[in-house]
C-alpha positions as CSV (number, residue, x, y, z in Angstrom):
1,M,-10.4,67.6,-25.4
2,I,-13.2,65.2,-24.3
3,F,-11.0,62.2,-25.3
4,V,-8.0,63.6,-23.5
5,R,-10.0,64.1,-20.3
6,R,-11.4,60.6,-20.4
7,L,-7.9,59.2,-21.0
8,I,-6.6,61.1,-17.9
9,V,-9.5,59.8,-15.8
10,A,-9.0,56.3,-17.0
11,S,-5.3,56.5,-16.2
12,L,-6.0,57.6,-12.7
13,L,-8.5,54.8,-12.2
14,A,-6.0,52.3,-13.6
15,S,-3.3,53.4,-11.2
16,A,-5.6,53.2,-8.2
17,A,-6.9,49.7,-9.1
18,L,-3.7,48.0,-9.9
19,A,-1.4,48.8,-6.9
20,P,0.1,46.8,-5.5
21,F,0.8,44.1,-8.1
22,T,1.6,40.8,-6.3
23,A,0.9,37.1,-6.7
24,S,-2.5,37.7,-5.2
25,A,-4.6,40.9,-4.8
26,A,-3.8,42.6,-1.6
27,P,-6.6,44.2,0.5
28,K,-7.9,47.3,-1.2
29,S,-9.0,50.7,0.0
30,A,-12.5,51.8,-0.7
31,S,-11.3,54.0,-3.6
32,A,-9.4,51.1,-5.1
33,R,-12.4,48.8,-4.8
34,A,-14.6,51.4,-6.5
35,A,-12.1,51.8,-9.4
36,S,-11.9,48.0,-9.9
37,A,-15.7,47.8,-10.0
38,V,-15.8,50.3,-12.8
39,A,-12.9,48.7,-14.7
40,Y,-13.9,45.0,-14.5
41,K,-15.7,42.3,-12.6
42,G,-12.7,40.0,-12.6
43,A,-9.1,39.9,-13.9
44,I,-6.0,37.7,-13.9
45,T,-2.4,37.8,-15.2
46,M,-0.5,34.6,-15.8
47,D,3.0,33.6,-16.9
48,A,2.3,31.7,-20.1
49,A,5.5,29.6,-19.7
50,T,4.8,28.2,-16.2
51,G,1.2,29.0,-15.5
52,Q,2.2,31.0,-12.4
53,I,-0.4,33.6,-11.4
54,L,1.1,37.1,-11.3
55,F,-2.0,39.0,-10.4
56,E,-5.6,38.0,-9.6
57,D,-8.7,39.9,-8.5
58,H,-12.1,38.1,-8.4
59,Q,-10.5,35.6,-10.8
60,S,-13.1,32.9,-9.9
61,D,-16.2,35.0,-10.2
62,P,-18.5,33.6,-13.0
63,S,-19.5,35.9,-15.8
64,P,-20.5,35.5,-19.5
65,P,-17.5,35.4,-21.8
66,A,-19.4,36.7,-24.9
67,S,-17.3,36.2,-28.0
68,M,-14.3,35.0,-26.1
69,T,-16.2,31.8,-26.3
70,K,-14.8,31.4,-29.8
71,L,-11.4,30.6,-28.2
72,M,-12.8,27.2,-27.1
73,T,-14.5,26.8,-30.4
74,F,-11.1,27.2,-32.0
75,L,-9.5,24.7,-29.6
76,V,-12.1,22.0,-30.4
77,L,-11.7,22.7,-34.1
78,H,-7.9,22.3,-33.7
79,D,-8.5,18.8,-32.2
80,K,-10.6,17.9,-35.3
81,L,-7.8,19.2,-37.6
82,E,-5.2,17.2,-35.7
83,S,-7.2,14.0,-35.9
84,G,-7.7,14.4,-39.6
85,A,-11.5,14.7,-39.3
86,L,-11.2,18.1,-40.9
87,T,-8.5,19.9,-43.0
88,L,-8.0,23.6,-43.5
89,Q,-9.3,23.0,-47.1
90,T,-12.5,21.1,-46.1
91,P,-15.4,22.8,-47.8
92,V,-18.2,24.1,-45.6
93,T,-21.5,24.7,-47.3
94,V,-23.6,27.3,-45.6
95,T,-27.1,26.3,-44.4
96,A,-30.1,28.4,-43.8
97,A,-29.5,28.1,-40.0
98,D,-25.9,29.3,-40.4
99,S,-27.1,32.4,-42.3
100,R,-29.6,33.4,-39.6
101,I,-27.1,33.8,-36.8
102,G,-27.2,37.4,-35.6
103,G,-24.7,39.8,-34.1
104,T,-21.3,40.3,-35.7
105,Q,-21.0,38.3,-38.9
106,V,-19.6,38.0,-42.4
107,W,-23.1,37.6,-43.8
108,L,-22.9,34.0,-44.9
109,K,-25.6,33.1,-47.5
110,E,-27.3,29.7,-47.8
111,G,-25.6,27.7,-50.5
112,E,-22.2,29.5,-50.3
113,T,-19.1,27.3,-49.8
114,F,-15.9,28.3,-48.0
115,P,-12.9,26.3,-46.8
116,V,-12.5,25.8,-43.1
117,E,-9.5,28.1,-42.9
118,E,-11.3,31.0,-44.4
119,L,-14.1,30.7,-41.8
120,L,-11.4,30.4,-39.0
121,Y,-10.1,33.8,-40.1
122,A,-13.6,35.2,-40.1
123,M,-14.3,33.8,-36.6
124,M,-11.1,35.1,-35.0
125,I,-10.6,38.5,-36.8
126,Q,-14.2,39.6,-37.5
127,S,-15.6,37.6,-34.5
128,A,-18.2,36.3,-37.0
129,N,-20.9,34.3,-35.2
130,D,-22.2,32.8,-38.4
131,A,-18.7,31.4,-39.2
132,A,-18.5,29.9,-35.7
133,Y,-21.9,28.3,-36.0
134,A,-21.1,26.9,-39.5
135,L,-17.8,25.5,-38.4
136,A,-19.3,23.9,-35.3
137,R,-22.1,22.3,-37.2
138,T,-19.7,20.9,-39.8
139,A,-17.1,19.6,-37.3
140,A,-19.5,17.7,-35.1
141,G,-22.6,17.1,-37.2
142,S,-24.7,19.4,-35.1
143,V,-24.1,22.4,-33.0
144,P,-25.4,20.7,-29.7
145,A,-22.9,17.9,-30.3
146,F,-20.1,20.4,-30.8
147,V,-21.0,22.2,-27.6
148,D,-20.7,18.9,-25.8
149,L,-17.2,18.6,-27.1
150,M,-16.5,22.2,-25.9
151,N,-17.6,21.2,-22.3
152,A,-15.6,18.0,-22.4
153,K,-12.5,19.9,-23.5
154,A,-13.1,22.4,-20.7
155,R,-13.1,19.6,-18.1
156,E,-10.0,18.1,-19.7
157,I,-7.9,21.2,-19.3
158,G,-9.1,22.1,-15.8
159,M,-11.8,24.7,-16.5
160,T,-13.9,23.7,-13.5
161,Q,-16.1,26.7,-13.4
162,T,-17.1,26.9,-17.1
163,T,-20.2,25.9,-18.9
164,F,-20.6,26.4,-22.6
165,R,-23.9,26.5,-24.3
166,T,-23.0,28.0,-27.7
167,P,-20.0,28.0,-30.1
168,H,-20.1,31.8,-30.5
169,G,-21.1,33.5,-27.1
170,L,-24.3,35.1,-28.1
171,P,-26.7,35.5,-25.2
172,P,-29.7,33.2,-24.9
173,A,-33.1,34.3,-26.1
174,S,-34.2,34.7,-22.5
175,R,-31.3,37.1,-21.9
176,K,-30.9,35.3,-18.5
177,I,-27.2,35.2,-17.7
178,S,-27.6,31.8,-16.0
179,E,-28.8,30.2,-19.2
180,G,-25.9,31.3,-21.4
181,D,-22.2,30.6,-21.5
182,L,-20.5,31.1,-18.2
183,T,-16.8,31.1,-17.1
184,T,-14.2,32.9,-15.0
185,P,-11.0,34.8,-15.7
186,R,-9.0,32.0,-14.2
187,D,-10.6,29.4,-16.5
188,F,-10.0,31.5,-19.6
189,A,-6.4,32.1,-18.6
190,L,-6.0,28.3,-18.6
191,L,-7.7,28.1,-22.0
192,S,-5.5,30.8,-23.4
193,R,-2.4,29.0,-22.2
194,E,-3.5,25.7,-23.7
195,L,-4.1,27.5,-27.0
196,L,-0.7,29.2,-27.0
197,L,1.2,26.1,-26.1
198,K,-0.5,23.6,-28.4
199,T,-2.1,25.4,-31.4
200,D,-1.4,28.0,-34.0
201,I,-4.1,30.4,-32.7
202,L,-1.7,33.4,-33.1
203,K,-1.7,32.9,-36.8
204,Y,-5.3,34.1,-36.8
205,T,-5.5,36.4,-33.8
206,S,-2.4,38.5,-34.7
207,V,-4.0,39.6,-38.0
208,R,-5.3,43.1,-37.9
209,T,-7.2,43.3,-41.2
210,R,-8.1,40.8,-43.9
211,A,-10.6,40.4,-46.7
212,F,-13.1,37.6,-46.2
213,G,-14.2,35.6,-49.3
214,A,-11.8,37.2,-51.7
215,S,-11.8,34.1,-54.0
216,Q,-15.5,33.2,-53.5
217,R,-17.3,36.6,-53.6
218,A,-17.4,39.4,-56.1
219,Q,-17.4,41.8,-53.1
220,P,-15.3,40.4,-50.2
221,V,-16.0,41.6,-46.6
222,A,-13.3,43.8,-45.2
223,M,-12.6,42.5,-41.7
224,T,-10.9,44.3,-38.8
225,N,-9.7,42.7,-35.6
226,H,-11.6,43.9,-32.5
227,N,-8.5,43.7,-30.3
228,H,-7.4,47.3,-30.2
229,L,-4.1,46.5,-28.4
230,L,-2.6,44.9,-31.6
231,G,0.0,47.3,-32.8
232,R,-0.5,49.6,-29.8
233,V,1.0,47.6,-27.0
234,A,4.4,46.0,-27.6
235,G,4.3,42.3,-28.2
236,V,0.5,41.9,-28.3
237,D,-0.5,39.3,-30.8
238,G,-3.8,37.9,-29.4
239,L,-6.2,36.6,-28.3
240,K,-9.9,37.5,-28.4
241,T,-12.3,40.2,-27.3
242,G,-16.0,39.8,-26.3
243,F,-18.9,42.1,-25.7
244,T,-22.6,41.7,-25.0
245,N,-24.8,43.9,-22.8
246,G,-24.9,41.1,-20.2
247,A,-21.2,40.3,-20.3
248,G,-19.8,43.8,-20.6
249,F,-16.4,44.3,-22.4
250,C,-14.1,41.3,-22.1
251,L,-10.6,40.5,-23.4
252,A,-8.2,37.6,-23.2
253,A,-4.9,39.1,-24.3
254,T,-1.4,37.9,-24.6
255,A,2.0,39.5,-25.4
256,Q,5.5,38.2,-25.9
257,R,8.8,40.1,-25.3
258,N,12.3,38.8,-25.1
259,Q,11.0,35.2,-25.2
260,R,8.8,35.7,-22.2
261,R,5.0,35.7,-22.6
262,V,2.1,36.9,-20.3
263,I,-1.6,36.3,-20.5
264,V,-4.2,38.7,-19.2
265,V,-7.9,38.0,-19.0
266,M,-10.3,40.7,-18.0
267,M,-14.1,40.3,-17.8
268,G,-17.1,42.5,-17.2
269,S,-15.7,46.0,-18.0
270,S,-18.2,48.7,-18.3
271,D,-16.3,50.6,-21.0
272,R,-14.1,49.4,-23.9
273,K,-11.4,52.0,-23.6
274,M,-11.2,51.5,-19.9
275,R,-10.8,47.8,-20.4
276,D,-8.1,48.3,-23.0
277,L,-6.2,50.7,-20.8
278,K,-6.4,48.3,-17.8
279,V,-5.4,45.2,-19.8
280,A,-2.4,47.2,-21.2
281,E,-1.3,48.1,-17.7
282,L,-1.7,44.5,-16.5
283,I,0.5,43.4,-19.4
284,E,3.2,45.9,-18.4
285,R,3.0,44.9,-14.8
286,G,3.0,41.3,-15.7
287,F,6.3,41.5,-17.5
288,S,7.7,43.5,-14.5
289,A,6.6,40.7,-12.1
290,L,8.1,37.8,-14.1
291,P,10.9,36.1,-12.2
292,A,14.3,37.3,-13.6
293,N,15.5,33.7,-14.2
294,G,12.2,32.2,-15.3
295,P,11.9,30.0,-18.4
296,A,11.3,31.3,-21.9
297,F,7.9,30.6,-23.4
298,V,8.1,27.8,-26.0
299,S,5.2,26.8,-28.2
300,A,4.7,23.9,-30.5
301,A,3.2,26.2,-33.1
302,P,5.1,28.4,-35.6
303,A,5.5,32.1,-34.9
304,P,2.5,34.2,-36.1
305,L,2.5,36.4,-39.2
306,I,2.0,40.0,-38.0
307,T,0.3,42.1,-40.6
308,P,1.4,45.7,-41.2
309,A,-0.5,48.5,-39.4
310,D,-1.0,50.4,-42.7
311,S,-3.1,47.8,-44.4
312,P,-5.5,49.5,-46.9
313,I,-8.5,47.4,-45.9
314,S,-11.2,49.3,-44.0
315,P,-13.3,47.7,-41.2
316,A,-16.7,46.3,-41.9
317,P,-19.7,47.4,-39.8
318,V,-20.3,45.4,-36.6
319,D,-23.3,44.8,-34.4
320,E,-23.5,46.4,-31.0
321,E,-25.0,43.3,-29.4
322,A,-22.2,41.0,-30.2
323,D,-18.6,41.9,-29.8
324,A,-19.1,45.3,-31.5
325,E,-16.3,47.6,-30.5
326,T,-15.8,50.7,-32.7
327,D,-12.3,52.0,-33.2
328,D,-11.7,55.7,-32.4
329,A,-8.0,55.3,-33.4
330,P,-6.6,55.9,-29.9
331,P,-2.9,56.5,-29.6
332,V,-0.3,53.8,-28.9
333,I,-0.7,52.9,-25.2
334,K,2.6,53.3,-23.3
335,F,3.3,53.2,-19.6
336,S,6.3,54.1,-17.4
337,L,6.0,51.8,-14.4
338,P,8.3,51.5,-11.4
339,A,10.6,48.5,-11.2
340,T,9.1,45.5,-9.4
341,R,11.3,43.9,-6.7
342,R,12.0,40.2,-7.3
């Protein structure tokens, strides 16, 4: 009964905060502004094919991305793979520094060796901070050098309000937001579109469960994807969640239906279930707002492999300070929305 009441309240808040749905957010009533303040600090919806903004609300307000940072880590690693500096089979030997990274992890141990691809799955499914750190160090020679590449890539693709300071999104030791990774919903929508157009990111982000280290460890780590919209909202196949106390609950999500694709980025939510409900509604409204004769989404990457929902692998425990989002097995999220005039 408690869950049902919460879901009803969340639905009411979602309805208040998202009407109307236009190319830019219309002036809001006091109640709508209050609902948005609870649901998120900033949000944006984009047509992945054209980059057209379908909805925006505080899309340029800076905030920590938490583990969504790993999307840029993936993009820089993709550049290294394309250049031949790395391959998916390149061995990565874990150092003491890699093994000491906190938060969500796959518990890498000094001296262990894993191929790049195995660590990519760990980074994108389990949101493993230790995997992200080890990959960054290996790809650039040092983590600071890799972060420099992240910031250069951000400038290259137009992320003008973004500064990266880590490859994983953990907060700084000072816990000062100004000293950690900072970005905006708009910038992360640009990043998401770049990934969807030019990389095989969905190969990793569409996987719901997977065992880490199956061929290297006697007891592999059972990983579960933190994106709870996978398998619950039609067409969702990525991209990445994020959570720290300073960042709140964040999500860069994407869905494809009938060859059309939308991107939704939401940052600074105070509650995980509220965030998921709001992102799901933005996805529905995004598809409704797409121009009828708009272009289909075309990616240079192959279609992702979607894993079945009834995989026998159970989730591993996660850390509340870094992208930890427990799964209460909520029902499939469905909406019945009024038609949008075009």
